[in-house]
C-alpha positions in Angstrom: 91.9 84.6 118.9 95.0 86.7 118.4 96.3 85.7 121.8 95.9 82.0 121.0 97.6 82.4 117.7 100.6 84.3 119.1 101.0 81.7 121.8 101.3 78.8 119.4 104.9 79.4 118.1 106.2 79.8 121.6 104.5 76.6 122.7 105.7 74.7 119.6 109.3 75.2 120.7 108.7 74.3 124.3 109.2 70.6 125.3 106.0 69.2 126.8 107.7 68.4 130.1 108.5 72.1 130.5 105.3 73.5 129.2 103.2 74.8 132.1 100.0 74.4 130.2 100.7 70.7 129.5 101.8 70.1 133.1 98.6 71.6 134.5 96.6 69.3 132.3 98.7 66.3 133.2 98.4 67.1 136.9 94.6 67.5 136.7 94.4 64.3 134.7 96.5 62.4 137.3 94.6 63.8 140.2 91.3 62.8 138.5 92.6 59.3 137.9 93.6 58.9 141.5 90.1 60.1 142.5 88.6 57.4 140.2 90.7 54.7 142.0 89.6 56.0 145.4 86.0 56.1 144.3 86.1 52.5 143.1 87.6 51.4 146.4 84.9 53.2 148.4 82.1 51.9 146.2 83.2 48.3 146.4 83.8 48.5 150.1 80.5 50.1 150.8 78.7 47.5 148.8 80.3 44.5 150.5 79.2 46.0 153.8 75.5 45.7 152.9 75.5 42.8 150.4 77.4 39.8 149.2 80.1 39.1 146.6 77.5 38.8 143.8 76.0 42.2 144.6 79.5 43.7 144.6 80.0 42.5 141.1 76.6 43.9 140.1 77.3 47.3 141.4 80.7 47.5 139.7 79.2 46.3 136.5 76.4 48.9 136.8 79.1 51.6 136.7 80.7 50.2 133.6 77.5 49.7 131.6 76.5 53.4 131.0 80.1 54.3 130.4 80.3 51.7 127.6 76.8 52.5 126.2 77.2 56.3 126.3 80.9 56.7 125.4 80.3 57.2 121.7 77.7 59.8 122.5 80.2 61.5 124.8 82.6 61.8 121.8 79.8 63.5 119.8 79.2 66.0 122.6 82.9 66.8 122.8 83.0 67.6 119.1 79.7 69.5 118.9 80.0 71.7 121.9 82.7 73.8 123.6 85.3 71.3 124.8 86.2 73.3 127.9 82.6 73.5 129.1 82.0 69.8 128.5 85.1 68.9 130.5 84.6 71.3 133.4 80.8 70.6 133.6 81.2 66.8 133.7 84.1 67.0 136.2 82.0 69.3 138.4 79.1 66.9 138.3 81.3 64.0 139.3 82.6 66.1 142.2 79.2 67.1 143.5 77.8 63.6 143.1 80.5 61.9 145.1 80.6 64.6 147.8 76.8 64.2 148.2 77.2 60.5 148.5 79.9 61.0 151.2 77.5 63.3 153.2 74.7 60.7 152.8 76.8 57.8 154.0 78.1 59.9 157.0 74.5 60.3 158.1 73.1 56.8 157.4 74.1 53.4 156.1 73.6 53.2 152.3 71.1 50.9 150.7 72.1 48.7 147.8 69.8 50.5 145.4 71.4 53.8 146.2 74.9 52.5 145.5 73.6 51.1 142.2 72.1 54.4 141.3 75.4 56.2 142.2 77.4 53.8 140.0 75.0 54.4 137.1 75.0 58.1 137.3 78.8 58.3 137.8 79.3 56.1 134.8 77.0 58.2 132.6 78.8 61.4 133.6 82.2 59.7 133.1 81.2 58.9 129.5 81.2 62.7 128.9 84.4 63.5 130.8 86.7 60.8 129.4 86.3 61.7 125.7 86.6 65.5 126.5 89.8 65.3 128.5 91.2 62.7 126.2 90.7 64.9 123.2 92.6 67.8 124.8 96.3 67.1 124.1 96.3 68.2 120.4 94.6 71.5 121.5 97.3 72.3 124.2 100.6 71.3 122.5 102.2 71.1 119.1 102.1 68.0 116.9 105.8 67.3 117.5 105.2 67.0 121.3 102.1 64.8 121.1 104.1 61.6 121.5 105.8 62.9 124.6 102.4 64.0 126.0 101.0 60.6 125.3 103.8 58.9 127.1 103.4 61.3 130.0 99.7 60.5 130.1 100.3 56.7 130.1 102.8 57.1 132.9 100.3 59.1 134.9 97.8 56.2 134.4 100.2 53.7 135.9 101.1 56.0 138.8 97.5 56.6 139.7 96.9 52.8 139.6 99.7 52.5 142.2 98.7 55.4 144.4 94.9 55.3 144.2 94.1 52.0 146.0 96.4 52.7 149.0 94.9 56.2 149.4 91.4 54.8 149.3 92.3 52.1 151.8 93.9 54.6 154.2 90.8 56.8 154.0 88.6 53.8 154.7 90.7 52.9 157.7 90.6 56.4 159.2 87.0 57.3 158.6 85.1 54.5 156.8 83.3 54.7 153.5 82.2 58.3 154.0 85.9 59.5 154.3 86.8 57.5 151.2 84.0 59.0 149.1 84.9 62.5 150.5 88.5 62.0 149.5 87.5 61.0 146.0 85.2 64.1 145.7 88.0 66.4 147.0 90.4 65.0 144.4 87.9 65.8 141.7 87.4 69.2 143.2 91.2 69.7 143.1 91.3 68.9 139.4 88.8 71.6 138.5 90.9 74.8 139.1 93.8 73.1 137.2 91.5 72.4 134.2 90.1 75.9 134.4 93.6 77.5 133.9 94.4 75.4 130.8 94.8 77.4 127.6 93.0 75.7 124.7 93.8 76.8 121.2 91.1 76.9 118.6 90.4 74.2 116.1 92.6 74.3 113.0 90.6 72.3 110.5 92.6 70.6 107.8 92.1 70.6 104.1 89.5 67.8 104.3 85.9 67.9 103.3 83.9 68.8 106.5 80.4 67.5 106.9 77.6 69.9 107.4 76.4 70.2 111.0 73.5 67.8 111.6 71.8 65.8 114.3 73.8 64.0 117.0 73.0 60.7 115.3 74.4 62.0 112.0 77.5 63.3 113.7 78.0 59.9 115.3 77.6 58.1 111.9 80.0 60.7 110.3 82.6 60.0 113.0 82.4 56.2 112.6 82.6 56.6 108.8 85.6 58.9 109.2 87.4 56.3 111.2 86.6 53.5 108.9 87.8 55.4 105.8 90.9 56.9 107.2 94.0 55.0 105.9 95.9 55.3 109.2 93.3 55.7 112.0 91.0 52.9 110.9 93.7 50.2 111.1 95.1 51.6 114.3 91.7 51.6 116.1 90.9 48.1 114.8 94.4 46.8 115.8 94.0 48.3 119.3 90.5 46.8 119.8 91.7 43.3 118.8 94.8 43.5 121.1 92.7 44.8 124.0 90.3 41.9 123.6 93.1 39.4 123.5 95.3 40.7 126.3 93.1 42.5 128.8 91.2 39.5 130.1 94.3 37.3 130.0 96.3 39.8 132.1 93.6 40.7 134.5 91.5 37.5 135.1 93.9 35.0 133.6 96.9 36.0 135.9 94.8 35.5 139.0 93.8 32.0 137.8 97.3 31.1 136.6 98.6 32.1 140.0 96.1 29.9 141.8 96.8 27.0 139.4 100.5 27.2 140.1 100.1 27.7 143.9 102.3 30.8 144.0 100.1 32.5 146.6 99.1 36.1 147.1 102.7 37.3 147.2 103.4 35.6 143.8 100.5 37.4 142.2 101.7 40.6 143.7 105.1 40.1 142.1 103.6 39.4 138.7 101.3 42.4 138.7 104.0 44.7 140.1 106.4 43.5 137.4 103.9 44.1 134.6 103.1 47.6 136.0 106.8 48.5 136.2 107.4 47.4 132.6 104.4 49.3 131.4 105.5 52.4 133.3 109.0 52.1 131.8 107.5 51.8 128.3 105.4 55.0 128.9 108.4 56.8 130.4 110.5 55.9 127.3 108.2 57.8 125.0 107.8 60.6 127.5 111.5 61.1 127.8 112.5 60.5 124.1 109.5 62.5 122.7 109.7 60.6 119.5 110.7 57.2 118.3 111.8 56.6 114.7 109.6 54.4 112.3 106.8 54.7 114.8 104.4 52.4 112.9 106.9 49.5 112.7 108.1 50.2 116.3 104.5 50.0 117.5 103.9 46.7 115.7 107.2 45.2 116.9 106.5 46.0 120.6 103.0 44.8 120.2 104.3 41.4 118.9 106.6 41.2 121.9 103.7 41.8 124.3 101.5 39.2 122.5 104.3 36.6 122.4 105.0 37.2 126.1 101.3 36.8 127.0 101.2 33.5 125.1 104.4 32.2 126.8 103.8 33.4 130.4 101.7 30.3 131.3 104.4 28.0 129.9 107.3 29.1 132.1 108.0 26.9 135.2 108.8 29.3 138.0 107.4 32.4 139.6 110.5 34.5 138.9 110.6 33.7 135.2 106.8 34.5 135.0 107.5 37.9 136.8 110.3 38.7 134.4 108.2 37.8 131.4 105.4 40.0 132.9 107.8 42.9 132.9 108.6 42.3 129.3 104.9 42.1 128.4 104.3 45.4 130.3 107.2 47.1 128.5 105.9 46.0 125.1 102.3 46.9 125.9 103.3 50.3 127.3 105.3 51.3 124.2 102.6 49.8 121.8 99.7 51.6 123.5 101.5 55.0 123.7 102.6 54.9 120.1 99.1 53.8 118.9 97.5 56.7 120.8 100.1 59.2 119.6 99.7 58.2 116.0 95.9 58.4 116.2 95.9 61.8 117.8 98.4 63.2 115.4 96.5 62.0 112.3 93.0 62.8 113.5 91.3 65.9 112.1 90.6 68.1 115.2 86.9 68.3 114.3 86.6 64.5 114.8 89.0 64.1 117.7 86.3 63.7 120.4 84.6 60.9 118.4 87.9 59.2 117.6 88.9 59.3 121.2 85.5 57.9 122.4 85.8 54.9 119.9 89.3 54.2 121.1 88.3 54.3 124.7 85.2 52.2 124.1 87.4 49.2 123.4 89.1 49.6 126.8 86.0 50.3 129.0 83.3 48.5 127.0 84.6 45.7 124.8 87.6 44.4 126.7 85.8 43.6 130.0 83.5 41.3 127.9 86.4 38.9 127.7 86.6 38.4 131.5 84.0 35.7 131.9 85.1 34.0 128.7 88.7 33.8 129.8 87.6 32.5 133.3 85.3 29.9 131.9 88.0 28.7 129.3 90.7 28.4 132.0 88.3 26.5 134.2 87.6 24.0 131.3 91.1 23.6 129.7 93.6 25.1 132.1 95.7 28.3 131.9 98.4 27.3 129.3 96.2 26.7 126.2 94.0 29.8 127.0 97.0 32.1 127.4 98.5 30.8 124.1 95.2 31.3 122.3 94.6 34.8 123.7 98.2 35.8 122.8 97.7 34.5 119.3 94.3 36.3 119.0 95.9 39.6 120.2 98.6 39.0 117.5 95.9 39.3 114.9 95.6 42.9 115.9 99.2 43.5 115.2 98.8 41.7 111.9 96.0 44.0 111.1 98.2 47.0 111.7 101.1 45.5 109.6 98.7 44.8 106.7 98.3 48.6 106.3 100.9 50.4 104.3 99.9 53.6 106.1 100.8 52.0 109.4 104.1 50.6 108.2 105.1 54.0 106.9 103.7 56.0 109.8 106.0 58.5 111.5 105.5 60.9 114.4 106.0 64.6 113.6 109.4 66.0 114.2 
């Protein structure tokens, strides 16, 4: 305990990008994200080798289902038990599972039911790992560096999305599905020693009334009640959920269908997606470099409005290049908005509730947002891309309006 306390003042004056403790966490997080991408490539490729397109969708959905259903429970576990053990134990389970699958596929062709089972188990374990590692930044850095850490984390997400699929494809080309699964497992294994060396400071509970320890169900209810009653976190989580529902389906499924409607071809879709990714990475890098943006609540709302307006307008522009440029603007706005939202939530959350707060915020990304995919696809098939993009952009704008309606959000500032 004394060691952790004496280390805090030194860490508080160290910028996050120079803090070895933060950099080890960020490296482990990035390696793990790349491993996730390689795993999904291997899983999808293995499924299409033994089944058709419908079954590929089934297997991928099977992995998302337990992650969505169990994510809130994972937040309770992260708050009730030792965060380091939850994080290391779930990461080790993911590593062993995927390496076992790699060995099995090397010996025999996988059956469809085995791939479904792997997806279900991996999703369930991931529901423990994601809240635990997501709740870690306030325990490894000072409040004044949380915004920079959030930007660094968002940037690592974008980089892993760029690097993961090519690595998975290369492994598939060299050694088939077994090599790709083995590569994912080795990446998870590489993250373990990095996570093991991270120094985690003890909880510093604030002057808020803490609930008595109870059952897991009571802890979950207490966490949801804490979010609902918090003047800042409640509106931020609600705004993030509405924006995700409005934008995610539009930018993922909608962009594919818009590209097909306009006849821009595969290269056109690649330009749009790359432009969005570059803009989002630039938004994350801005916060990672600056460390703090003034009037954070209003800045978050402003960049969110830019992203929503861009999403509404992208189906109205006439040429591919204007659509790609607008996609970059959307990515920039969404990158800054998401980073500031996450930084404000983690700064304001009581450490005792951080796992549950993180799990609720992540649930909107992995559980609720994908529900919009079939709705967006069906709507574009019925009415065309333009009205659906405008409607989804306007719906996402309601999330920003929710944030602006809160005085706490409008006045929110990141710590110095």
